[in-house]
N, C-alpha and C positions, 0 to 999 in steps of 0.2 A: 504493498501501497503506500502510496505517494501523499504529501501533505506539502501544501503550497503558503508560504509565511512573508512577508513584508520583511523589510530591514528593522524597520521600529518594531514590530511582535515579537523577532527574533532575538532581539536584545534583551526586549521585557522578559518573554519569559526562556530562557538561554538554558537552563537547568531545567524545567520540563523537557523541554525538545528533545535534549541531550538523553533523557531517559528512554523515549521515545525512541531516540536511536541506537538506544544502547538495549532497547526488546527489539530493535531489527526491524522497524520502520523506516524509510527515505522519504530526509526532507528537502526541500527546495526552498531557495531563499531568493525570493525577486529583489529587484529594485523598478521602480515604476512601469512592475508588470515584466518587466523582463528578471530572468530565470539567471541568477549569476555565480551560484554556490548550489550543491548540495552536501548535505550531513547525509553521511552514509556511518553503517557502524565499520567500525576497524579490522581490518584481517590481520592479526597477525602472519607476518613472514619468515619463513625458516632462512638463516643463512644459512651457504650450502660453502666451506671454505674448499678449494682444489679444484672447482668446478670446470680449471682451463688446461688441467695437468695434463698433459702430452699434445695439449694441440697449439700452442705458442712455442714457435722456436727462438734460440738469443743464441748468443757466442758466450760463454764466462767472461774471454780477455775482456768482452765492452765492462764490463765491471771493476775487473779489476786496476787496484793503484787510485789514489785519489786524483781530486782535479781542482789544483789552486783556485779558479774561477766558483765553484759552489764552495770549498771554505771559505775563500770569502766572502758570501753571500751567508753563511751561516753564521759565522764567529766573526769577521771583520776583518779588513786587509792585513792585518797586524796577527792577528790569530792563526793566520792560515799557515801549516806549514810545510817550509822550502826545501 
């Protein structure tokens, strides 16, 4: 079920609207009759680490050593190892 509210109503009744959203309802917030935002229940996403393992190729040599310019950006010109 979808319900539509103008911005003033949404500001006034935000707590109630969030309760309805938590119960699974879809709320549309409109400005001058034009929908501008949707309030929908939050869906937790599972983060899967290593999803690109074996798909990305790179040369380890590209990451060896210290890049003086990068060191200077992080630590200042005087702190960069020479």
